[in-house]
C-alpha positions as CSV (number, residue, x, y, z in Angstrom):
1,M,0.2,0.0,0.3
2,T,2.4,2.3,-1.2
3,W,0.0,5.2,-2.6
4,A,1.6,8.3,-0.5
5,N,5.3,7.3,-1.6
6,E,4.1,6.7,-5.5
7,L,2.5,10.3,-5.0
8,I,5.1,12.3,-4.9
9,E,8.2,10.1,-5.8
10,G,8.3,10.5,-9.5
11,H,8.4,14.3,-9.8
12,P,11.7,15.6,-10.0
13,G,13.3,17.0,-6.7
14,N,13.8,20.7,-7.9
15,D,10.2,21.4,-8.8
16,L,8.0,23.3,-6.7
17,A,5.6,21.6,-4.5
18,L,4.4,23.6,-1.9
19,I,4.2,27.7,-0.7
20,D,4.2,27.9,3.1
21,D,1.6,30.0,4.4
22,D,4.8,32.0,5.4
23,G,5.9,32.4,1.9
24,T,8.5,29.3,2.4
25,D,9.3,27.2,-1.2
26,I,9.1,23.7,-0.8
27,S,10.3,21.3,-3.6
28,Y,9.5,17.6,-4.2
29,A,12.6,16.8,-2.6
30,G,12.0,19.0,0.2
31,L,8.7,17.0,0.6
32,R,10.1,14.0,0.7
33,D,12.1,14.5,3.3
34,A,9.4,16.3,5.4
35,V,7.6,13.4,5.1
36,G,10.4,11.0,6.2
37,E,11.1,13.7,8.9
38,M,7.6,13.2,10.6
39,V,7.2,9.5,9.8
40,A,10.3,9.6,12.3
41,V,7.9,11.7,14.8
42,M,5.8,9.4,14.8
43,R,7.2,5.8,15.2
44,G,8.9,7.7,18.2
45,H,5.5,8.8,19.6
46,G,4.7,5.1,19.4
47,V,2.3,5.5,16.9
48,R,1.2,2.1,14.8
49,P,-0.6,0.7,11.8
50,G,-4.4,1.4,12.4
51,D,-3.6,4.6,15.0
52,R,-5.5,7.8,14.8
53,C,-2.8,10.8,14.2
54,M,-5.0,14.2,14.5
55,I,-3.8,17.3,13.1
56,V,-5.7,20.5,15.0
57,A,-4.9,22.7,11.9
58,E,-5.5,26.1,9.8
59,N,-3.5,26.0,6.0
60,T,0.2,25.0,6.4
61,A,2.7,22.4,4.8
62,L,2.5,20.5,8.2
63,V,-0.9,19.4,7.4
64,A,0.6,18.0,3.7
65,V,3.3,16.6,5.5
66,T,1.4,15.0,8.5
67,L,-1.1,13.4,5.8
68,L,1.7,11.6,3.4
69,A,3.5,9.8,6.7
70,A,0.4,9.0,8.4
71,A,-0.8,7.1,5.0
72,R,3.1,5.4,4.5
73,L,2.6,4.2,7.8
74,R,-1.2,3.1,7.6
75,A,-2.2,5.4,10.2
76,W,-5.3,6.9,9.9
77,F,-5.0,10.9,9.2
78,V,-7.6,12.6,11.7
79,P,-7.7,16.9,10.1
80,V,-9.3,18.9,12.3
81,N,-10.5,23.0,11.8
82,A,-8.2,24.8,14.8
83,R,-11.4,27.6,14.7
84,L,-13.4,24.6,16.8
85,S,-14.4,26.0,20.1
86,E,-13.4,23.4,22.6
87,G,-16.3,21.6,23.1
88,E,-16.3,20.3,19.3
89,L,-13.0,19.7,19.5
90,D,-12.8,17.9,22.6
91,A,-16.0,16.1,21.4
92,I,-14.4,14.9,18.1
93,R,-11.1,13.8,20.4
94,D,-13.2,11.7,22.4
95,H,-14.6,9.6,19.7
96,A,-11.5,9.8,17.3
97,T,-9.2,8.7,20.4
98,P,-5.8,9.5,18.2
99,R,-2.6,8.1,19.5
100,L,-1.0,11.5,18.4
101,T,-2.3,15.0,17.9
102,I,-0.4,17.2,16.5
103,F,-1.2,21.4,16.5
104,T,0.0,23.9,13.5
105,T,0.9,26.7,16.7
106,G,3.2,28.1,13.4
107,V,0.5,29.8,11.4
108,S,-2.9,29.3,14.0
109,E,-4.0,31.0,17.5
110,N,-6.5,28.9,18.3
111,A,-4.2,25.7,17.2
112,R,-1.8,27.7,20.1
113,A,-4.8,27.8,22.6
114,H,-6.0,23.7,22.1
115,A,-2.2,23.2,22.2
116,K,-2.1,25.0,25.9
117,R,-5.5,23.6,27.3
118,L,-4.2,20.0,26.4
119,G,-0.3,19.9,27.4
120,A,1.0,19.8,23.8
121,M,4.7,19.6,23.6
122,A,7.6,21.0,21.6
123,G,9.5,18.0,20.0
124,A,11.5,16.7,16.8
125,R,11.6,19.3,13.7
126,V,9.8,18.8,10.7
127,L,10.1,21.1,8.0
128,G,12.5,23.4,10.4
129,A,10.0,24.1,13.5
130,P,9.5,21.7,16.3
131,V,6.6,19.6,16.1
132,V,3.9,21.1,19.1
133,S,2.0,17.8,19.9
134,C,0.6,15.4,22.6
135,V,0.1,12.0,23.0
136,A,-2.4,9.3,24.3
137,E,-0.5,6.2,25.3
138,A,-3.7,4.2,26.1
139,A,-5.5,4.5,22.7
140,V,-6.1,1.6,20.6
141,P,-4.9,0.6,17.0
142,E,-7.6,-0.2,14.5
143,P,-7.5,-3.5,12.9
144,L,-5.7,-3.3,9.1
145,Q,-7.3,-4.1,6.0
146,D,-5.3,-5.9,3.1
147,A,-6.6,-3.7,0.3
148,P,-6.1,0.2,-0.1
149,G,-9.6,-0.1,-1.1
150,T,-10.2,-1.4,2.3
151,Q,-7.9,0.3,4.4
152,V,-8.8,3.2,5.8
153,A,-6.8,6.4,5.0
154,A,-8.1,9.4,6.4
155,L,-11.4,10.2,9.0
156,I,-12.9,13.2,8.4
157,Y,-15.7,15.0,10.8
158,T,-18.5,16.2,8.9
159,S,-18.9,20.0,9.6
160,G,-22.4,19.3,11.4
161,T,-24.7,22.3,9.8
162,T,-27.6,19.7,10.7
163,G,-26.2,17.9,14.1
164,A,-23.6,16.5,15.9
165,P,-20.3,15.4,13.6
166,K,-20.0,11.9,12.4
167,G,-16.3,10.3,11.7
168,V,-16.2,9.3,7.9
169,M,-13.8,7.0,6.7
170,L,-12.2,7.2,3.4
171,S,-10.2,4.3,2.2
172,H,-6.7,5.4,0.4
173,D,-8.3,3.9,-3.0
174,S,-11.1,7.0,-2.3
175,L,-8.4,9.9,-1.9
176,V,-6.4,8.5,-5.0
177,F,-9.6,8.2,-7.6
178,N,-10.9,11.7,-6.4
179,A,-6.9,13.4,-6.3
180,R,-7.0,11.9,-9.9
181,S,-10.1,12.7,-11.0
182,A,-9.9,16.4,-10.1
183,Q,-6.4,16.2,-11.9
184,K,-7.8,15.1,-15.0
185,A,-10.6,17.3,-14.8
186,R,-8.6,20.3,-14.2
187,D,-5.9,19.4,-16.9
188,L,-3.4,19.7,-14.0
189,T,0.1,19.6,-15.5
190,P,3.9,20.8,-13.7
191,G,3.4,24.2,-14.5
192,D,-0.3,24.9,-12.4
193,R,0.0,26.6,-9.3
194,I,-3.3,26.4,-6.6
195,A,-4.0,29.3,-5.0
196,L,-5.8,27.6,-1.8
197,V,-7.3,28.9,1.1
198,L,-9.9,26.5,1.4
199,P,-9.1,24.9,4.4
200,L,-7.5,21.0,4.2
201,T,-9.2,20.1,6.9
202,H,-12.2,19.7,4.8
203,I,-12.0,17.1,1.7
204,M,-12.3,19.3,-1.0
205,A,-9.0,21.3,-0.4
206,L,-7.5,18.0,0.8
207,S,-8.2,15.4,-1.5
208,T,-9.3,17.5,-5.1
209,A,-6.8,20.4,-5.0
210,L,-3.3,19.2,-2.8
211,L,-3.7,16.0,-3.5
212,A,-4.8,16.3,-7.3
213,A,-2.0,18.9,-7.9
214,L,0.6,16.3,-5.9
215,S,-0.7,13.9,-8.2
216,A,0.6,16.0,-11.5
217,G,3.3,17.2,-10.1
218,A,1.9,20.9,-9.7
219,S,1.8,23.1,-6.6
220,V,-0.4,24.6,-4.1
221,R,0.3,28.1,-2.7
222,L,-1.1,27.6,1.3
223,L,-3.0,30.1,2.9
224,S,-4.0,30.1,6.5
225,R,-6.3,32.3,5.9
226,F,-9.1,34.8,3.3
227,S,-8.4,38.1,2.7
228,V,-9.2,39.6,-0.3
229,D,-5.6,41.2,-0.9
230,T,-3.9,37.9,0.0
231,Q,-5.7,36.2,-2.5
232,L,-5.5,38.8,-5.2
233,A,-1.6,38.5,-4.5
234,A,-1.7,35.1,-5.4
235,L,-3.0,35.6,-8.4
236,T,-0.7,38.5,-9.0
237,E,1.9,36.4,-8.5
238,G,0.8,34.0,-11.3
239,D,-1.1,31.1,-9.5
240,T,-3.0,29.3,-12.4
241,I,-6.3,27.8,-10.8
242,M,-8.2,29.3,-7.5
243,P,-11.0,27.2,-6.0
244,A,-13.5,28.8,-3.7
245,V,-16.7,28.9,-2.1
246,P,-19.4,31.3,-3.6
247,Q,-18.8,34.0,-0.1
248,I,-15.2,33.8,-1.1
249,Y,-16.2,35.4,-4.8
250,R,-18.4,37.9,-3.0
251,Q,-16.2,39.7,-1.1
252,I,-13.7,39.5,-3.9
253,L,-16.2,41.7,-6.1
254,S,-17.2,43.5,-3.3
255,Q,-14.0,45.2,-3.3
256,L,-13.3,45.0,-7.0
257,D,-16.6,46.6,-7.7
258,A,-16.0,49.3,-5.2
259,G,-12.6,50.3,-6.6
260,E,-10.9,49.2,-3.2
261,A,-9.0,46.3,-4.9
262,R,-7.4,45.3,-8.5
263,L,-7.8,42.2,-10.2
264,N,-4.3,41.2,-11.9
265,A,-3.6,37.6,-12.9
266,P,-1.8,37.3,-15.5
267,A,-1.8,33.1,-15.5
268,L,-5.1,32.6,-13.8
269,R,-6.7,29.8,-16.4
270,Q,-9.3,28.2,-14.1
271,I,-11.6,29.2,-11.1
272,G,-13.9,27.0,-9.4
273,C,-16.8,26.7,-7.3
274,G,-18.6,24.6,-4.6
275,G,-19.3,23.8,-1.0
276,A,-22.4,25.8,-1.3
277,P,-25.2,26.4,-3.7
278,L,-24.2,28.9,-6.5
279,D,-26.9,31.6,-7.6
280,P,-26.9,32.3,-11.7
281,A,-26.4,36.1,-11.1
282,L,-23.4,35.4,-9.1
283,K,-22.1,32.8,-11.3
284,T,-22.4,35.6,-14.1
285,R,-20.5,38.4,-12.2
286,I,-17.5,36.4,-11.4
287,E,-17.4,35.2,-15.0
288,T,-17.9,38.7,-16.6
289,R,-15.1,40.0,-14.3
290,F,-12.8,36.9,-14.3
291,A,-13.2,36.8,-17.9
292,L,-13.3,32.5,-17.7
293,P,-16.2,30.3,-17.1
294,L,-16.5,29.4,-13.6
295,T,-16.6,25.4,-12.7
296,N,-19.2,24.6,-10.4
297,G,-19.0,21.1,-9.1
298,Y,-20.9,19.3,-5.5
299,G,-20.1,16.6,-3.4
300,M,-20.0,15.2,0.3
301,T,-17.3,14.0,2.6
302,E,-19.0,10.6,2.5
303,A,-18.4,10.6,-1.3
304,G,-14.7,11.4,-0.4
305,P,-16.2,14.1,-2.2
306,G,-16.8,14.6,-5.9
307,I,-20.3,13.4,-7.1
308,A,-20.9,15.7,-10.1
309,S,-18.9,19.1,-11.7
310,T,-19.3,21.0,-14.5
311,A,-15.8,20.5,-15.8
312,Y,-17.4,17.0,-17.3
313,G,-19.9,18.3,-19.6
314,P,-20.5,21.3,-21.9
315,Y,-21.0,25.1,-20.8
316,R,-23.7,25.7,-18.3
317,P,-24.9,29.1,-17.9
318,D,-27.0,27.7,-15.2
319,G,-26.9,27.1,-11.4
320,S,-26.3,23.2,-12.2
321,V,-23.9,21.4,-10.6
322,G,-23.1,19.5,-13.3
323,F,-22.4,15.9,-14.2
324,V,-21.7,12.9,-12.5
325,Y,-18.0,11.8,-12.0
326,P,-16.5,9.1,-15.0
327,Q,-16.8,5.6,-13.4
328,C,-19.6,6.7,-11.0
329,A,-23.7,7.1,-10.9
330,V,-26.5,8.8,-10.0
331,R,-30.2,8.1,-9.6
332,V,-33.3,10.4,-8.3
333,A,-35.4,8.0,-5.5
334,M,-39.0,8.5,-5.7
335,P,-39.1,11.7,-7.4
336,D,-42.3,14.1,-6.9
337,K,-44.2,15.0,-10.4
338,A,-41.4,17.8,-10.7
339,G,-38.6,15.0,-10.9
340,V,-37.5,16.1,-7.3
341,G,-36.1,13.6,-5.2
342,E,-33.1,12.4,-2.9
343,L,-30.1,12.3,-4.7
344,E,-28.5,8.5,-4.3
345,F,-24.8,8.4,-5.7
346,T,-22.7,5.1,-6.4
347,G,-18.7,5.1,-7.2
348,P,-15.3,3.9,-6.2
349,A,-14.3,6.8,-3.6
350,V,-17.8,6.0,-1.1
351,M,-17.0,6.1,2.4
352,L,-16.4,3.2,4.3
353,G,-19.2,4.1,7.0
354,Y,-18.9,6.1,10.3
355,Y,-16.5,5.3,12.4
356,K,-18.2,3.9,15.9
357,N,-21.8,4.4,14.4
358,T,-23.4,1.3,12.7
359,D,-26.9,2.2,13.1
360,A,-25.7,6.2,11.2
361,T,-24.2,4.1,8.2
362,T,-27.1,1.4,7.8
363,K,-29.3,4.4,7.2
364,A,-26.7,6.4,5.1
365,F,-27.0,3.8,2.2
366,A,-30.3,2.3,0.5
367,P,-30.6,-1.6,0.3
368,D,-28.8,-1.7,-3.0
369,G,-25.9,0.0,-1.2
370,W,-26.1,3.5,-3.2
371,L,-24.9,6.6,-0.8
372,R,-28.1,8.6,0.0
373,T,-27.2,12.4,0.0
374,G,-29.7,13.9,2.0
375,D,-30.1,16.0,-1.1
376,L,-33.1,17.0,-3.0
377,A,-32.6,17.5,-7.0
378,K,-33.8,16.8,-10.3
379,I,-31.6,16.1,-13.1
380,D,-32.5,17.0,-16.6
381,A,-32.4,15.3,-20.1
382,D,-28.9,16.0,-20.8
383,G,-27.7,14.5,-17.3
384,A,-27.2,17.6,-15.9
385,I,-28.4,18.0,-11.8
386,H,-29.8,20.6,-10.2
387,I,-29.5,20.7,-6.3
388,V,-32.6,21.7,-4.7
389,G,-32.2,21.7,-1.0
390,R,-31.7,19.1,1.6
391,R,-34.2,16.9,2.6
392,R,-34.1,17.5,6.1
393,E,-34.5,21.4,5.1
394,L,-37.5,20.7,3.0
395,I,-40.2,22.8,4.6
396,I,-43.9,21.8,3.5
397,R,-46.3,25.4,3.6
398,S,-49.9,25.2,2.9
399,G,-49.3,21.8,1.4
400,F,-46.8,23.3,-0.8
401,N,-43.0,21.7,-0.6
402,V,-40.4,25.0,-0.9
403,Y,-36.8,24.0,-1.1
404,P,-35.0,26.7,1.0
405,A,-32.4,26.5,-2.0
406,E,-34.0,28.6,-4.4
407,V,-35.9,31.1,-1.9
408,E,-32.0,31.8,-1.0
409,A,-31.4,32.0,-4.4
410,A,-34.4,35.1,-4.8
411,L,-33.1,36.6,-1.8
412,L,-29.5,36.8,-3.3
413,A,-30.9,38.5,-5.9
414,C,-32.1,41.1,-4.0
415,E,-30.0,44.5,-4.4
416,G,-28.1,44.5,-0.9
417,V,-28.5,41.2,0.5
418,T,-25.2,39.8,0.9
419,Q,-25.9,36.4,2.6
420,A,-29.3,34.4,3.3
421,A,-30.6,31.1,4.9
422,V,-33.9,29.9,5.0
423,V,-35.1,27.9,7.2
424,G,-38.7,26.4,8.6
425,R,-40.7,26.2,12.1
426,P,-43.6,24.7,12.7
427,I,-47.0,26.3,13.4
428,A,-50.5,25.2,14.0
429,D,-50.8,22.3,11.5
430,N,-48.6,24.4,9.1
431,E,-45.2,25.6,8.7
432,E,-43.7,29.1,8.2
433,I,-40.7,30.1,6.3
434,I,-37.8,32.6,8.2
435,A,-35.3,34.0,6.3
436,F,-31.8,35.5,7.9
437,V,-30.1,37.7,5.7
438,T,-27.1,39.9,6.3
439,V,-27.0,43.2,4.0
440,H,-24.9,46.0,2.8
441,G,-26.3,49.4,3.5
442,A,-29.5,50.2,4.4
443,L,-32.0,48.1,3.9
444,A,-35.0,46.7,5.8
445,P,-37.0,43.8,5.8
446,E,-40.2,45.4,3.9
447,E,-37.9,46.2,0.9
448,I,-36.5,42.5,0.5
449,S,-40.2,41.6,1.1
450,A,-41.7,43.6,-2.0
451,A,-38.5,42.3,-3.9
452,L,-39.4,38.5,-3.2
453,R,-42.6,39.5,-4.5
454,R,-41.9,40.0,-8.0
455,R,-39.7,36.4,-7.6
456,L,-41.5,34.0,-5.8
457,A,-44.7,32.4,-5.5
458,P,-46.6,33.5,-2.6
459,Y,-46.2,30.3,-1.0
460,K,-42.6,30.6,-0.9
461,R,-42.3,34.0,0.4
462,P,-41.1,33.9,4.0
463,Q,-43.4,35.1,6.7
464,H,-40.6,36.4,8.6
465,V,-37.4,38.3,7.0
466,I,-35.2,38.7,9.7
467,I,-32.0,40.6,9.1
468,V,-28.7,40.1,11.2
469,G,-25.3,41.2,11.9
470,H,-24.0,37.8,10.8
471,L,-24.8,34.0,10.2
472,P,-23.4,31.7,12.1
473,L,-20.6,29.2,10.2
474,T,-18.9,26.2,10.7
475,A,-15.6,25.6,10.8
476,A,-16.0,24.5,6.9
477,G,-17.9,27.8,6.5
478,K,-21.3,26.3,5.9
479,V,-24.4,28.0,7.6
480,K,-25.2,26.7,11.4
481,K,-28.9,26.6,10.1
482,H,-30.0,24.6,12.9
483,A,-28.5,27.2,15.1
484,L,-30.2,30.1,13.3
485,V,-33.5,30.2,15.2
486,E,-32.3,29.8,18.9
487,T,-29.5,32.3,18.2
488,Y,-31.4,35.1,16.8
489,K,-34.7,33.9,19.3
490,D,-34.9,37.5,20.5
491,Q,-35.0,39.4,17.2
492,L,-37.3,37.1,15.7
493,R,-39.6,37.3,19.0
494,A,-40.0,40.9,18.4
495,E,-40.5,40.5,14.5
496,T,-43.3,38.1,15.1
497,T,-44.9,40.2,17.6
């Protein structure tokens, strides 16, 4: 099981592999040396095949090195966002029971705080700096499997937008399949450089950006935190590919439109989007400003993550997530009259299951083994997939199905609305629709409601539009919809009264 070695062994040693957050260049030879150093560190702490190795991190080269070293030892790599609260981190750590926990203290105040609280100590050096870690001597390794398709390589905890996070077990084959699929979809070559601010603790960045680039002999610029200035500076310096989420593009466009920033991207050849629904109007603005088509994609941690991308078909001007990955298939289960139903998926990268959660694993799969995504979708005659919303988020208003994603798209089309999240709330044998929005400038709820009357059927219009200062987010940057009503209960009560 040598995929971690093969991934980085075949490239010329002098070629650039990573640009660390502090601007340090790391060649492929340097990366190979660092992986060897980390393997020695792990062995020194008693890490065995089947042990879990956790890293509490923001983007830095140490994350890549830890992943590759853990894979070489056949340990499980467990990345956790350093911005999690103490309670969130401790819950994951108690569940994963890692033997070794590493902290990226060099780039993250949050990681430093967690390290201090948990009694971590500085030890042997990797990439020229001491590795800050703590060891749990009582940790018990999991049994080894003989095949890369059944041996766990990574344990990725879901972001928990709708409840407690679960540990998704992804095999070595899953990581390789997604990395090489993304490599081919982007047509990556050694001359490419990805400007990566999306967190490596999320499978999207880890597999389809970092590992895809390493597979191709390309390089990755690691940005620990997003700012418009740092992102645009990376493009000015010749980065060729920029994956992002819609909110990142919104912030960039806002500064560009206001004349507060300037776009100079001499080598940029591809821009991509994922992780959240894409408003077609935003897509048009992005493509106009960057003078490039915007690739849109869809996936989930349980798929490792790739399910669909517009890279696999003709250009789409709408908000479609594109076409299913090669060697994979999708279907809509129990579609309604409009063709909308739960999207189900099968492919070589699907998870092995949820760690220590047999019941949740069983519920995640249809009887014939297809993965239940939990997302509502419809599929065009040409195979293009449209995500309508989350099955658990479906609102039934006066007997009509209301999909929050559609209402959120209408809200984002209203001038001045910068973010939107829609939830349902039971009331007297019905459900009411509540919209939480952030706005730019002076904008009243009544103005937003008036704009929605031109865009939505009556049964789709929110009964309450609540303007808030911010939307609560998970560490992966997704809105915590389950927390909205409780977080803003006082504003909602006042508005309702």
